[in-house]
PDB file of N, CA, C and O in Angstrom:
ATOM      1  N   MET A   1     426.779 -76.277   4.463  1.00  0.00           N
ATOM      2  CA  MET A   1     425.464 -76.846   4.694  1.00  0.00           C
ATOM      3  C   MET A   1     425.617 -78.157   5.468  1.00  0.00           C
ATOM      4  O   MET A   1     426.479 -78.979   5.157  1.00  0.00           O
ATOM      5  N   MET A   2     424.766 -78.337   6.481  1.00  0.00           N
ATOM      6  CA  MET A   2     424.846 -79.547   7.285  1.00  0.00           C
ATOM      7  C   MET A   2     424.075 -80.687   6.626  1.00  0.00           C
ATOM      8  O   MET A   2     422.993 -80.506   6.068  1.00  0.00           O
ATOM      9  N   THR A   3     424.680 -81.863   6.716  1.00  0.00           N
ATOM     10  CA  THR A   3     424.034 -83.052   6.178  1.00  0.00           C
ATOM     11  C   THR A   3     423.233 -83.738   7.291  1.00  0.00           C
ATOM     12  O   THR A   3     423.315 -83.353   8.457  1.00  0.00           O
ATOM     13  N   ASN A   4     422.463 -84.757   6.911  1.00  0.00           N
ATOM     14  CA  ASN A   4     421.727 -85.532   7.910  1.00  0.00           C
ATOM     15  C   ASN A   4     422.676 -86.206   8.896  1.00  0.00           C
ATOM     16  O   ASN A   4     422.363 -86.349  10.078  1.00  0.00           O
ATOM     17  N   VAL A   5     423.835 -86.617   8.397  1.00  0.00           N
ATOM     18  CA  VAL A   5     424.843 -87.218   9.269  1.00  0.00           C
ATOM     19  C   VAL A   5     425.299 -86.217  10.321  1.00  0.00           C
ATOM     20  O   VAL A   5     425.437 -86.564  11.494  1.00  0.00           O
ATOM     21  N   ASP A   6     425.532 -84.985   9.907  1.00  0.00           N
ATOM     22  CA  ASP A   6     425.921 -83.938  10.859  1.00  0.00           C
ATOM     23  C   ASP A   6     424.861 -83.776  11.938  1.00  0.00           C
ATOM     24  O   ASP A   6     425.186 -83.618  13.115  1.00  0.00           O
ATOM     25  N   TRP A   7     423.606 -83.814  11.542  1.00  0.00           N
ATOM     26  CA  TRP A   7     422.511 -83.642  12.506  1.00  0.00           C
ATOM     27  C   TRP A   7     422.516 -84.741  13.557  1.00  0.00           C
ATOM     28  O   TRP A   7     422.221 -84.482  14.724  1.00  0.00           O
ATOM     29  N   ILE A   8     422.849 -85.972  13.156  1.00  0.00           N
ATOM     30  CA  ILE A   8     422.927 -87.079  14.120  1.00  0.00           C
ATOM     31  C   ILE A   8     424.013 -86.774  15.155  1.00  0.00           C
ATOM     32  O   ILE A   8     423.807 -86.981  16.351  1.00  0.00           O
ATOM     33  N   GLY A   9     425.151 -86.289  14.702  1.00  0.00           N
ATOM     34  CA  GLY A   9     426.238 -85.919  15.618  1.00  0.00           C
ATOM     35  C   GLY A   9     425.836 -84.805  16.566  1.00  0.00           C
ATOM     36  O   GLY A   9     426.140 -84.859  17.757  1.00  0.00           O
ATOM     37  N   TRP A  10     425.156 -83.797  16.044  1.00  0.00           N
ATOM     38  CA  TRP A  10     424.717 -82.692  16.904  1.00  0.00           C
ATOM     39  C   TRP A  10     423.629 -83.141  17.886  1.00  0.00           C
ATOM     40  O   TRP A  10     423.599 -82.695  19.033  1.00  0.00           O
ATOM     41  N   LEU A  11     422.747 -84.014  17.433  1.00  0.00           N
ATOM     42  CA  LEU A  11     421.720 -84.553  18.322  1.00  0.00           C
ATOM     43  C   LEU A  11     422.364 -85.371  19.446  1.00  0.00           C
ATOM     44  O   LEU A  11     421.962 -85.266  20.605  1.00  0.00           O
ATOM     45  N   ALA A  12     423.363 -86.185  19.099  1.00  0.00           N
ATOM     46  CA  ALA A  12     424.076 -86.970  20.111  1.00  0.00           C
ATOM     47  C   ALA A  12     424.726 -86.046  21.138  1.00  0.00           C
ATOM     48  O   ALA A  12     424.690 -86.326  22.337  1.00  0.00           O
ATOM     49  N   THR A  13     425.310 -84.963  20.678  1.00  0.00           N
ATOM     50  CA  THR A  13     425.926 -83.993  21.580  1.00  0.00           C
ATOM     51  C   THR A  13     424.883 -83.384  22.507  1.00  0.00           C
ATOM     52  O   THR A  13     425.114 -83.276  23.711  1.00  0.00           O
ATOM     53  N   ALA A  14     423.750 -82.990  21.964  1.00  0.00           N
ATOM     54  CA  ALA A  14     422.687 -82.378  22.770  1.00  0.00           C
ATOM     55  C   ALA A  14     422.143 -83.352  23.814  1.00  0.00           C
ATOM     56  O   ALA A  14     421.924 -82.972  24.964  1.00  0.00           O
ATOM     57  N   VAL A  15     421.924 -84.606  23.416  1.00  0.00           N
ATOM     58  CA  VAL A  15     421.407 -85.600  24.367  1.00  0.00           C
ATOM     59  C   VAL A  15     422.426 -85.834  25.475  1.00  0.00           C
ATOM     60  O   VAL A  15     422.057 -85.943  26.645  1.00  0.00           O
ATOM     61  N   PHE A  16     423.691 -85.910  25.121  1.00  0.00           N
ATOM     62  CA  PHE A  16     424.732 -86.092  26.133  1.00  0.00           C
ATOM     63  C   PHE A  16     424.739 -84.918  27.114  1.00  0.00           C
ATOM     64  O   PHE A  16     424.859 -85.126  28.321  1.00  0.00           O
ATOM     65  N   LEU A  17     424.615 -83.707  26.619  1.00  0.00           N
ATOM     66  CA  LEU A  17     424.586 -82.535  27.501  1.00  0.00           C
ATOM     67  C   LEU A  17     423.363 -82.552  28.418  1.00  0.00           C
ATOM     68  O   LEU A  17     423.458 -82.183  29.589  1.00  0.00           O
ATOM     69  N   VAL A  18     422.229 -82.974  27.896  1.00  0.00           N
ATOM     70  CA  VAL A  18     421.002 -83.054  28.705  1.00  0.00           C
ATOM     71  C   VAL A  18     421.203 -84.000  29.883  1.00  0.00           C
ATOM     72  O   VAL A  18     420.622 -83.792  30.948  1.00  0.00           O
ATOM     73  N   SER A  19     422.009 -85.023  29.707  1.00  0.00           N
ATOM     74  CA  SER A  19     422.212 -86.004  30.782  1.00  0.00           C
ATOM     75  C   SER A  19     422.733 -85.342  32.060  1.00  0.00           C
ATOM     76  O   SER A  19     422.464 -85.830  33.158  1.00  0.00           O
ATOM     77  N   TYR A  20     423.460 -84.257  31.933  1.00  0.00           N
ATOM     78  CA  TYR A  20     424.002 -83.583  33.111  1.00  0.00           C
ATOM     79  C   TYR A  20     422.950 -82.813  33.900  1.00  0.00           C
ATOM     80  O   TYR A  20     423.228 -82.327  34.996  1.00  0.00           O
ATOM     81  N   PHE A  21     421.760 -82.700  33.353  1.00  0.00           N
ATOM     82  CA  PHE A  21     420.676 -82.020  34.055  1.00  0.00           C
ATOM     83  C   PHE A  21     419.721 -83.004  34.720  1.00  0.00           C
ATOM     84  O   PHE A  21     418.718 -82.595  35.306  1.00  0.00           O
ATOM     85  N   THR A  22     420.023 -84.296  34.633  1.00  0.00           N
ATOM     86  CA  THR A  22     419.173 -85.284  35.282  1.00  0.00           C
ATOM     87  C   THR A  22     419.467 -85.298  36.770  1.00  0.00           C
ATOM     88  O   THR A  22     420.575 -84.980  37.201  1.00  0.00           O
ATOM     89  N   LYS A  23     418.466 -85.668  37.546  1.00  0.00           N
ATOM     90  CA  LYS A  23     418.615 -85.624  38.995  1.00  0.00           C
ATOM     91  C   LYS A  23     419.024 -86.966  39.595  1.00  0.00           C
ATOM     92  O   LYS A  23     419.597 -86.997  40.684  1.00  0.00           O
ATOM     93  N   ARG A  24     418.748 -88.063  38.916  1.00  0.00           N
ATOM     94  CA  ARG A  24     419.067 -89.382  39.461  1.00  0.00           C
ATOM     95  C   ARG A  24     420.177 -90.045  38.655  1.00  0.00           C
ATOM     96  O   ARG A  24     420.226 -89.903  37.433  1.00  0.00           O
ATOM     97  N   PRO A  25     421.069 -90.766  39.329  1.00  0.00           N
ATOM     98  CA  PRO A  25     422.145 -91.463  38.621  1.00  0.00           C
ATOM     99  C   PRO A  25     421.618 -92.440  37.563  1.00  0.00           C
ATOM    100  O   PRO A  25     422.230 -92.603  36.507  1.00  0.00           O
ATOM    101  N   THR A  26     420.487 -93.085  37.846  1.00  0.00           N
ATOM    102  CA  THR A  26     419.908 -94.021  36.880  1.00  0.00           C
ATOM    103  C   THR A  26     419.532 -93.291  35.596  1.00  0.00           C
ATOM    104  O   THR A  26     419.809 -93.770  34.497  1.00  0.00           O
ATOM    105  N   SER A  27     418.907 -92.147  35.742  1.00  0.00           N
ATOM    106  CA  SER A  27     418.517 -91.357  34.567  1.00  0.00           C
ATOM    107  C   SER A  27     419.741 -90.883  33.805  1.00  0.00           C
ATOM    108  O   SER A  27     419.760 -90.903  32.574  1.00  0.00           O
ATOM    109  N   LEU A  28     420.759 -90.457  34.534  1.00  0.00           N
ATOM    110  CA  LEU A  28     421.995 -90.004  33.899  1.00  0.00           C
ATOM    111  C   LEU A  28     422.569 -91.107  33.023  1.00  0.00           C
ATOM    112  O   LEU A  28     422.937 -90.860  31.875  1.00  0.00           O
ATOM    113  N   ARG A  29     422.650 -92.326  33.558  1.00  0.00           N
ATOM    114  CA  ARG A  29     423.222 -93.437  32.786  1.00  0.00           C
ATOM    115  C   ARG A  29     422.371 -93.777  31.568  1.00  0.00           C
ATOM    116  O   ARG A  29     422.902 -94.049  30.491  1.00  0.00           O
ATOM    117  N   ARG A  30     421.076 -93.760  31.736  1.00  0.00           N
ATOM    118  CA  ARG A  30     420.206 -94.114  30.604  1.00  0.00           C
ATOM    119  C   ARG A  30     420.270 -93.067  29.502  1.00  0.00           C
ATOM    120  O   ARG A  30     420.324 -93.408  28.321  1.00  0.00           O
ATOM    121  N   VAL A  31     420.264 -91.804  29.881  1.00  0.00           N
ATOM    122  CA  VAL A  31     420.348 -90.741  28.871  1.00  0.00           C
ATOM    123  C   VAL A  31     421.716 -90.787  28.186  1.00  0.00           C
ATOM    124  O   VAL A  31     421.809 -90.604  26.972  1.00  0.00           O
ATOM    125  N   GLN A  32     422.775 -91.031  28.961  1.00  0.00           N
ATOM    126  CA  GLN A  32     424.097 -91.141  28.350  1.00  0.00           C
ATOM    127  C   GLN A  32     424.182 -92.377  27.459  1.00  0.00           C
ATOM    128  O   GLN A  32     424.895 -92.371  26.456  1.00  0.00           O
ATOM    129  N   GLY A  33     423.461 -93.432  27.818  1.00  0.00           N
ATOM    130  CA  GLY A  33     423.406 -94.617  26.959  1.00  0.00           C
ATOM    131  C   GLY A  33     422.761 -94.306  25.624  1.00  0.00           C
ATOM    132  O   GLY A  33     423.225 -94.762  24.578  1.00  0.00           O
ATOM    133  N   VAL A  34     421.690 -93.527  25.662  1.00  0.00           N
ATOM    134  CA  VAL A  34     421.021 -93.123  24.422  1.00  0.00           C
ATOM    135  C   VAL A  34     421.966 -92.256  23.581  1.00  0.00           C
ATOM    136  O   VAL A  34     422.065 -92.432  22.367  1.00  0.00           O
ATOM    137  N   ALA A  35     422.654 -91.327  24.237  1.00  0.00           N
ATOM    138  CA  ALA A  35     423.594 -90.457  23.519  1.00  0.00           C
ATOM    139  C   ALA A  35     424.702 -91.291  22.871  1.00  0.00           C
ATOM    140  O   ALA A  35     425.066 -91.055  21.719  1.00  0.00           O
ATOM    141  N   ALA A  36     425.231 -92.257  23.608  1.00  0.00           N
ATOM    142  CA  ALA A  36     426.281 -93.115  23.048  1.00  0.00           C
ATOM    143  C   ALA A  36     425.729 -93.938  21.882  1.00  0.00           C
ATOM    144  O   ALA A  36     426.439 -94.189  20.908  1.00  0.00           O
ATOM    145  N   GLY A  37     424.482 -94.352  21.980  1.00  0.00           N
ATOM    146  CA  GLY A  37     423.853 -95.059  20.860  1.00  0.00           C
ATOM    147  C   GLY A  37     423.779 -94.186  19.622  1.00  0.00           C
ATOM    148  O   GLY A  37     424.020 -94.649  18.507  1.00  0.00           O
ATOM    149  N   LEU A  38     423.443 -92.922  19.824  1.00  0.00           N
ATOM    150  CA  LEU A  38     423.413 -91.985  18.695  1.00  0.00           C
ATOM    151  C   LEU A  38     424.812 -91.778  18.117  1.00  0.00           C
ATOM    152  O   LEU A  38     424.983 -91.687  16.902  1.00  0.00           O
ATOM    153  N   TRP A  39     425.819 -91.703  19.007  1.00  0.00           N
ATOM    154  CA  TRP A  39     427.196 -91.575  18.520  1.00  0.00           C
ATOM    155  C   TRP A  39     427.610 -92.806  17.741  1.00  0.00           C
ATOM    156  O   TRP A  39     428.329 -92.699  16.748  1.00  0.00           O
ATOM    157  N   ALA A  40     427.159 -93.990  18.184  1.00  0.00           N
ATOM    158  CA  ALA A  40     427.467 -95.221  17.443  1.00  0.00           C
ATOM    159  C   ALA A  40     426.826 -95.170  16.052  1.00  0.00           C
ATOM    160  O   ALA A  40     427.450 -95.548  15.061  1.00  0.00           O
ATOM    161  N   LEU A  41     425.586 -94.703  15.989  1.00  0.00           N
ATOM    162  CA  LEU A  41     424.918 -94.545  14.694  1.00  0.00           C
ATOM    163  C   LEU A  41     425.705 -93.576  13.808  1.00  0.00           C
ATOM    164  O   LEU A  41     425.897 -93.827  12.619  1.00  0.00           O
ATOM    165  N   TYR A  42     426.148 -92.489  14.388  1.00  0.00           N
ATOM    166  CA  TYR A  42     426.971 -91.519  13.667  1.00  0.00           C
ATOM    167  C   TYR A  42     428.225 -92.210  13.118  1.00  0.00           C
ATOM    168  O   TYR A  42     428.613 -91.991  11.971  1.00  0.00           O
ATOM    169  N   GLY A  43     428.850 -93.044  13.953  1.00  0.00           N
ATOM    170  CA  GLY A  43     430.033 -93.788  13.517  1.00  0.00           C
ATOM    171  C   GLY A  43     429.739 -94.695  12.339  1.00  0.00           C
ATOM    172  O   GLY A  43     430.548 -94.808  11.419  1.00  0.00           O
ATOM    173  N   VAL A  44     428.569 -95.347  12.367  1.00  0.00           N
ATOM    174  CA  VAL A  44     428.173 -96.199  11.243  1.00  0.00           C
ATOM    175  C   VAL A  44     428.043 -95.354   9.974  1.00  0.00           C
ATOM    176  O   VAL A  44     428.517 -95.741   8.906  1.00  0.00           O
ATOM    177  N   LEU A  45     427.404 -94.213  10.108  1.00  0.00           N
ATOM    178  CA  LEU A  45     427.157 -93.363   8.942  1.00  0.00           C
ATOM    179  C   LEU A  45     428.424 -92.763   8.351  1.00  0.00           C
ATOM    180  O   LEU A  45     428.488 -92.498   7.151  1.00  0.00           O
ATOM    181  N   ILE A  46     429.439 -92.547   9.197  1.00  0.00           N
ATOM    182  CA  ILE A  46     430.707 -92.003   8.682  1.00  0.00           C
ATOM    183  C   ILE A  46     431.745 -93.111   8.467  1.00  0.00           C
ATOM    184  O   ILE A  46     432.893 -92.836   8.118  1.00  0.00           O
ATOM    185  N   HIS A  47     431.330 -94.355   8.678  1.00  0.00           N
ATOM    186  CA  HIS A  47     432.207 -95.510   8.454  1.00  0.00           C
ATOM    187  C   HIS A  47     433.461 -95.461   9.320  1.00  0.00           C
ATOM    188  O   HIS A  47     434.578 -95.625   8.829  1.00  0.00           O
ATOM    189  N   SER A  48     433.256 -95.228  10.635  1.00  0.00           N
ATOM    190  CA  SER A  48     434.382 -95.146  11.566  1.00  0.00           C
ATOM    191  C   SER A  48     434.240 -96.227  12.635  1.00  0.00           C
ATOM    192  O   SER A  48     433.479 -96.076  13.591  1.00  0.00           O
ATOM    193  N   LEU A  49     434.984 -97.317  12.457  1.00  0.00           N
ATOM    194  CA  LEU A  49     434.898 -98.439  13.388  1.00  0.00           C
ATOM    195  C   LEU A  49     435.262 -98.048  14.827  1.00  0.00           C
ATOM    196  O   LEU A  49     434.582 -98.498  15.750  1.00  0.00           O
ATOM    197  N   PRO A  50     436.300 -97.235  15.065  1.00  0.00           N
ATOM    198  CA  PRO A  50     436.602 -96.856  16.451  1.00  0.00           C
ATOM    199  C   PRO A  50     435.438 -96.108  17.130  1.00  0.00           C
ATOM    200  O   PRO A  50     435.173 -96.329  18.312  1.00  0.00           O
ATOM    201  N   VAL A  51     434.759 -95.245  16.406  1.00  0.00           N
ATOM    202  CA  VAL A  51     433.614 -94.511  16.968  1.00  0.00           C
ATOM    203  C   VAL A  51     432.478 -95.484  17.272  1.00  0.00           C
ATOM    204  O   VAL A  51     431.820 -95.374  18.306  1.00  0.00           O
ATOM    205  N   ILE A  52     432.255 -96.422  16.383  1.00  0.00           N
ATOM    206  CA  ILE A  52     431.188 -97.406  16.577  1.00  0.00           C
ATOM    207  C   ILE A  52     431.477 -98.257  17.807  1.00  0.00           C
ATOM    208  O   ILE A  52     430.644 -98.349  18.709  1.00  0.00           O
ATOM    209  N   VAL A  53     432.648 -98.877  17.849  1.00  0.00           N
ATOM    210  CA  VAL A  53     432.988 -99.800  18.934  1.00  0.00           C
ATOM    211  C   VAL A  53     432.989 -99.087  20.284  1.00  0.00           C
ATOM    212  O   VAL A  53     432.396 -99.574  21.247  1.00  0.00           O
ATOM    213  N   ALA A  54     433.651 -97.941  20.354  1.00  0.00           N
ATOM    214  CA  ALA A  54     433.731 -97.215  21.622  1.00  0.00           C
ATOM    215  C   ALA A  54     432.344 -96.872  22.149  1.00  0.00           C
ATOM    216  O   ALA A  54     432.076 -97.026  23.340  1.00  0.00           O
ATOM    217  N   ASN A  55     431.475 -96.414  21.280  1.00  0.00           N
ATOM    218  CA  ASN A  55     430.166 -95.975  21.744  1.00  0.00           C
ATOM    219  C   ASN A  55     429.191 -97.117  21.993  1.00  0.00           C
ATOM    220  O   ASN A  55     428.303 -96.989  22.836  1.00  0.00           O
ATOM    221  N   VAL A  56     429.334 -98.219  21.287  1.00  0.00           N
ATOM    222  CA  VAL A  56     428.521 -99.398  21.609  1.00  0.00           C
ATOM    223  C   VAL A  56     428.901 -99.898  22.999  1.00  0.00           C
ATOM    224  O   VAL A  56     428.029-100.264  23.787  1.00  0.00           O
ATOM    225  N   LEU A  57     430.204 -99.915  23.304  1.00  0.00           N
ATOM    226  CA  LEU A  57     430.651-100.329  24.633  1.00  0.00           C
ATOM    227  C   LEU A  57     430.121 -99.386  25.711  1.00  0.00           C
ATOM    228  O   LEU A  57     429.595 -99.833  26.730  1.00  0.00           O
ATOM    229  N   VAL A  58     430.262 -98.087  25.483  1.00  0.00           N
ATOM    230  CA  VAL A  58     429.785 -97.099  26.461  1.00  0.00           C
ATOM    231  C   VAL A  58     428.277 -97.209  26.650  1.00  0.00           C
ATOM    232  O   VAL A  58     427.796 -97.198  27.783  1.00  0.00           O
ATOM    233  N   ALA A  59     427.532 -97.313  25.567  1.00  0.00           N
ATOM    234  CA  ALA A  59     426.070 -97.423  25.664  1.00  0.00           C
ATOM    235  C   ALA A  59     425.679 -98.676  26.427  1.00  0.00           C
ATOM    236  O   ALA A  59     424.780 -98.637  27.268  1.00  0.00           O
ATOM    237  N   SER A  60     426.341 -99.782  26.145  1.00  0.00           N
ATOM    238  CA  SER A  60     426.021-101.043  26.816  1.00  0.00           C
ATOM    239  C   SER A  60     426.262-100.957  28.314  1.00  0.00           C
ATOM    240  O   SER A  60     425.411-101.357  29.109  1.00  0.00           O
ATOM    241  N   VAL A  61     427.416-100.438  28.697  1.00  0.00           N
ATOM    242  CA  VAL A  61     427.743-100.333  30.119  1.00  0.00           C
ATOM    243  C   VAL A  61     426.831 -99.324  30.812  1.00  0.00           C
ATOM    244  O   VAL A  61     426.374 -99.570  31.928  1.00  0.00           O
ATOM    245  N   ALA A  62     426.566 -98.205  30.170  1.00  0.00           N
ATOM    246  CA  ALA A  62     425.709 -97.185  30.782  1.00  0.00           C
ATOM    247  C   ALA A  62     424.308 -97.717  31.034  1.00  0.00           C
ATOM    248  O   ALA A  62     423.770 -97.554  32.129  1.00  0.00           O
ATOM    249  N   VAL A  63     423.720 -98.346  30.041  1.00  0.00           N
ATOM    250  CA  VAL A  63     422.353 -98.848  30.191  1.00  0.00           C
ATOM    251  C   VAL A  63     422.320-100.025  31.168  1.00  0.00           C
ATOM    252  O   VAL A  63     421.448-100.080  32.034  1.00  0.00           O
ATOM    253  N   ALA A  64     423.253-100.960  31.040  1.00  0.00           N
ATOM    254  CA  ALA A  64     423.280-102.115  31.948  1.00  0.00           C
ATOM    255  C   ALA A  64     423.463-101.673  33.396  1.00  0.00           C
ATOM    256  O   ALA A  64     422.800-102.195  34.292  1.00  0.00           O
ATOM    257  N   SER A  65     424.350-100.726  33.626  1.00  0.00           N
ATOM    258  CA  SER A  65     424.599-100.279  35.005  1.00  0.00           C
ATOM    259  C   SER A  65     423.411 -99.505  35.566  1.00  0.00           C
ATOM    260  O   SER A  65     423.271 -99.391  36.783  1.00  0.00           O
ATOM    261  N   SER A  66     422.567 -98.980  34.709  1.00  0.00           N
ATOM    262  CA  SER A  66     421.400 -98.244  35.206  1.00  0.00           C
ATOM    263  C   SER A  66     420.355 -99.190  35.800  1.00  0.00           C
ATOM    264  O   SER A  66     419.465 -98.747  36.526  1.00  0.00           O
ATOM    265  N   PHE A  67     420.453-100.489  35.499  1.00  0.00           N
ATOM    266  CA  PHE A  67     419.508-101.466  36.037  1.00  0.00           C
ATOM    267  C   PHE A  67     420.068-102.219  37.236  1.00  0.00           C
ATOM    268  O   PHE A  67     419.361-103.027  37.838  1.00  0.00           O
ATOM    269  N   ARG A  68     421.314-101.972  37.590  1.00  0.00           N
ATOM    270  CA  ARG A  68     421.960-102.618  38.727  1.00  0.00           C
ATOM    271  C   ARG A  68     421.431-102.067  40.032  1.00  0.00           C
ATOM    272  O   ARG A  68     421.077-100.892  40.122  1.00  0.00           O
ATOM    273  N   LYS A  69     421.379-102.914  41.037  1.00  0.00           N
ATOM    274  CA  LYS A  69     421.030-102.435  42.375  1.00  0.00           C
ATOM    275  C   LYS A  69     422.241-101.691  42.926  1.00  0.00           C
ATOM    276  O   LYS A  69     423.381-102.053  42.632  1.00  0.00           O
ATOM    277  N   PRO A  70     421.997-100.645  43.729  1.00  0.00           N
ATOM    278  CA  PRO A  70     423.127 -99.922  44.307  1.00  0.00           C
ATOM    279  C   PRO A  70     423.992-100.841  45.157  1.00  0.00           C
ATOM    280  O   PRO A  70     423.482-101.713  45.861  1.00  0.00           O
ATOM    281  N   SER A  71     425.269-100.645  45.088  1.00  0.00           N
ATOM    282  CA  SER A  71     426.212-101.459  45.841  1.00  0.00           C
ATOM    283  C   SER A  71     426.185-101.082  47.317  1.00  0.00           C
ATOM    284  O   SER A  71     425.968 -99.922  47.668  1.00  0.00           O
ATOM    285  N   ALA A  72     426.404-102.054  48.162  1.00  0.00           N
ATOM    286  CA  ALA A  72     426.484-101.794  49.613  1.00  0.00           C
ATOM    287  C   ALA A  72     427.710-100.936  49.915  1.00  0.00           C
ATOM    288  O   ALA A  72     427.772-100.280  50.955  1.00  0.00           O
ATOM    289  N   LEU A  73     428.682-100.941  49.007  1.00  0.00           N
ATOM    290  CA  LEU A  73     429.897-100.160  49.224  1.00  0.00           C
ATOM    291  C   LEU A  73     429.759 -98.728  48.729  1.00  0.00           C
ATOM    292  O   LEU A  73     430.640 -97.902  48.968  1.00  0.00           O
ATOM    293  N   ALA A  74     428.676 -98.432  48.051  1.00  0.00           N
ATOM    294  CA  ALA A  74     428.480 -97.073  47.520  1.00  0.00           C
ATOM    295  C   ALA A  74     428.322 -96.084  48.662  1.00  0.00           C
ATOM    296  O   ALA A  74     427.865 -96.445  49.747  1.00  0.00           O
ATOM    297  N   SER A  75     428.698 -94.849  48.417  1.00  0.00           N
ATOM    298  CA  SER A  75     428.553 -93.831  49.464  1.00  0.00           C
ATOM    299  C   SER A  75     427.094 -93.579  49.758  1.00  0.00           C
ATOM    300  O   SER A  75     426.251 -93.694  48.869  1.00  0.00           O
ATOM    301  N   PRO A  76     426.788 -93.240  50.984  1.00  0.00           N
ATOM    302  CA  PRO A  76     425.392 -92.954  51.340  1.00  0.00           C
ATOM    303  C   PRO A  76     424.881 -91.737  50.588  1.00  0.00           C
ATOM    304  O   PRO A  76     425.660 -90.838  50.271  1.00  0.00           O
ATOM    305  N   PRO A  77     423.586 -91.692  50.298  1.00  0.00           N
ATOM    306  CA  PRO A  77     423.026 -90.559  49.543  1.00  0.00           C
ATOM    307  C   PRO A  77     423.109 -89.245  50.280  1.00  0.00           C
ATOM    308  O   PRO A  77     422.676 -88.217  49.760  1.00  0.00           O
TER     309      PRO A  77
END
């Protein structure tokens, strides 16, 4: 039987998979940020510091980079 904690992990997995169906890089980063946030919550619930730290870092970078202006060095669209 799945617990509520298990459901958080499965939801995080589903949100992460959905990110690959986004059309814009900004959307991809934001959806992946949300997924990483859910994984961090999962880490809190299972008392796993490595899962928490890794996913807080990933969520922070993903969301922050989604608000950045495109670099002049980036490849043309």
